[in-house]
N, C-alpha and C positions, 0 to 999 in steps of 0.2 A: 186583334180579328175579335170577333163576338164570341162571349162566352158559351152562346148556345146555337153558333155556327154547324152549320152542316157538318163541316170538317171538323171540329171538336168534338162533336157528339158524336162522329162515328170512330173518331180516334178513342173516344169515353169509351164507349161500348162494343167494338169491332177489334180492338188492333189484340187485345188478349187473346180471344177464342182465335182470331187469325195468327199471331204467333204459335201458339198449340200445334195449329193446322201445319204449319212450316216445320215444327219439332217433329211431329210426328212420320210426315213423308221424308224428312230427313233422316231420322233414325232408321225407317221403312227400306229407304233406298240404300244407303248402305249397308245395311245388314243385307239386303237382298245379293248387293254384287261384293259380298265379305271381305270390306275395304278394311284397312288396318283402324282400329278405334281410334288412336290417336290423332291425327289429320281430319278425321271424320267430325273429332268433337268439337276442334277450330272450326269447321267448313259448315259447321250447322250455328253455330252460335255467332260469328263474327256477321253476318249479314242481321242479324237481329239488333244488335250492340250499333251497327253504322245507321240501320232506321232510327233507331232511339236516338241515339244522337241529334240528327237532322230536326226530328219532331221537338227534341226539347227546344232545340234554337228557335225553329217557327212558333211555336204556341207553346211557351212555359206554363204552367200552371200559377205559380208565383213568381214575379220578377226580384222578390226579394230573397230567393235562395238559389237564383242562377249565379251562373259563373260572368263576371263582368270583367271589362279592361282595368279597371283598376285593382281587381285580383286577381288577374290574368298571370302576373309575373309570380306573385306569391304561389299561386295553384302550381304552375309549371315548377318553379323551384321544389316544393314538396314532392309532387307526384312524380319529377325527375331522379330525385334523392330517395325517396322513399316509398312512395305508390308505386311506380315505375317497379322497382325492386321486388316489391311485395308481388305485384303482377306478374312477374317471371316466375318467383317463387312460387306462386300459387298454382302457375300453369304447369311447372315442372314438376311438382309435387302429384299434379291432377294427371299429368303423364303416365307417372312414376308408379302410379295406384292403378293403372289400366296396364303396366308390363307387369307391375306384382300379381295382378289376378289369373294373367294368363300363366305363370308360373308357381302359382300357389296351390295348394291342396288341401282344401278344410273341408267342414262338414256342408257347407252348402253346395259347392261343385257338382255334385248330383240332382240340386232342386229343380224343379221347373224356373221357368225366366219369370214367370208369372209370381213366382214365390220368392225370390231371390230379390227381386227388384223391390217390395213393398218391404222385407226385413231389413235391407240396406237401406232404405229411407229410415227406419223405425230407430234402427240402430244408430245412425249418424246424428238424428235429430236429437235424438234424448240425450247421447253425450254432448253433442253443441251447445242442447239447450241450459246442461247443468255449469256446463264449461262458462259460457255466457254469462247466465245468471251468477254466478260466481263472480267473474270478473265486476260485476255492476253493486253486488249486496253483500260478498262475504268482508269482514271485518278484521281488522288485525294485520300485523304485516303482510302474511301472504295474501290478504284481500286487496292493501295497496297499493301492491306490487302487480298486483292481475289488472287492478284497475289503471294503473301508470301504464300499461302495456296497452290498454284497450283503449284508453281516451283521447290519444291521435285522432280515433275515428269519430267522436261526438263534440271536438273543440270547435270545427265550423259551426256559425248559426245560419247553415243554408244546406240546401241536399239536393246534389245533382247527380246524373250518372257517374262522373268518372268519382265522385264521392265513395263508391264502393271499393275502388283502389288507393284511398286515403287509410290505411293501416302503419301499425308499425311491426316492422319484420316479423317482431316474435310473435305477434299474435296468428300472422297467417301459419308461422311454421308450427305454433302450439296445437293449433285447432285442427289444422290438415293432420298433423303426426297422428294425435289422438282423436281424433272423430273420423277420420277417413283412412288414413294409410294403415293402422294398426288392425283397425277390424277387418279391411279387405285382405290382410295378411292373413289374419287369424281365420275367417269363415273361407276365404277360398273360393269368392261369388267368379262367375264365368265376365269375362271380357265385355261382353256384350252388355250385361248389367252394369256394371262400372261405368258405361259410355251411356246408356239412360239417366242413370242417376247424376252422371257430372253434367250434362246438356241441360236437365234438368233445373237442378241447384244452380248453374250459372244463370240461366235463362231467369229463375228469381232473384237472384243475387243481384242481379243489373236491374229488372224493374223496380225492383225494391227504394233503389235510390233514383228513381224515377222521377224529375220536376215538370211532370205531365199529368193532367186531370184524367186518370188511366181509373178504371172501375174494374170489381170484379164478381161483383152482388154477392149471390151465395156463396161463392169459392173464398171469401174471406174466410170462410170458417173451415175452409182446408188447407189452404195455401197464402204464403206473406207474398202481399203486395204494397206498393206505395201506399194505400191508406191504412194499411195497418204498420209499416215498418216506419212510416213519419214520426208514430205516437212512441217510438220506441228512441228515437231523437229529439223527442219534447225537452224543453228547457225547463219543464215543471216535472219533479222528480217524480212525483205520485202517480203521473200517466206513463213516463217513460219506460214500459213495460215492453211485454211482446220480443221475446228471446229465442223464438224460434228462426230459423234460417231460408228453410223450404216451405215448411208444415206449421200450422198453429195447434195441432193436436196437442203437444206439451203445452202450450201456456193455457189452453182449455183446461186441459185436466188438473195443474197445478194452480190456478189461480191468476195469473198474470197476464190474461189475452185482452186486450183493451182496443175496441174496434167503434167507430161513432161514424155509422153512414153519412156519407157527403158532409163533413165538418173535419177539417186539419187542426193541427195544434198551432196556439196563436205563436210560438216563437220557440225554434230550435236550437241545439247547442247546450253549453255548461253553463250553470251562474256565477257570479263572480267570488262567492263566499269557496267554490272549488280550490281556488288559488293555483290555477293551473296556466301555464307559459302560453304565451298566444301561438295560436295556427301558424303564426305566419312565422315565429321563430323556431323551425326544422331541426335543430341542431338541440336546441333546448328540449323538444318534444322527443327526440330518438335517445337521450340520456335520459329522460323521465325515470323510467324502471330503477335506473342505479343510484337515484338521490335518495339520502337520508337526512333531513331535515335541511333540507336545503342544498347539502353540500355532496358532492358525487363521491 
């Protein structure tokens, strides 16, 4: 398909605002009917994921970064043994966070929803940013363990939707437990605020790994999209920044924001100097955090 075809131009500039329109409608609808927030989170997010999967097959931005028949079986093995487990853990923790928010009574309980949601995002992003940055930049034995927990997500030299689920199980539990579950339990946000947060967070987590030429324009200075997150997966360490999950705010404040409009990184993944196991060696990747000097 021609890079400048009407279909590609439409996806490039219309898909993102159209997705936001669906999210706003979905959140409004489920809040109007006073539905349980847990199934609402899934029902709003799932149609977006299925749409993006189809588009990624039809019009990939870079075929080097797509799943192929040659790597399909290793990918299935990894996602089946690790990624799917993490996805279930993540979903379980997400649903748990909604349940906890309905049972906790913290300082945010009586705040307006318009205050709760921004505060929830700012606290989560602040904690997630420093955890994520520590996994990449912290030195010493603690830094090495954190990087080995996180490295599974950076081993592939490609980037596609299902890569969002390629994580070490400890990574999901660690981040969600510290950056999501604990603050929600302490602050006592309303379930509606947690639902809004989870939907938007899931949406940007998915599109950040989207192998389609999706442009956010000025919104890149607020939200993490594929143009920004691709640089986080760059094989060139000096540009592999952008530690935010949903917002680029803390990256801009702390000087780790990388955005080059219309330009993508040349190569993705990790370099040979890292001496990490092959992405396809699932067991070796899962036990990597427990290894010391090459031994368990």
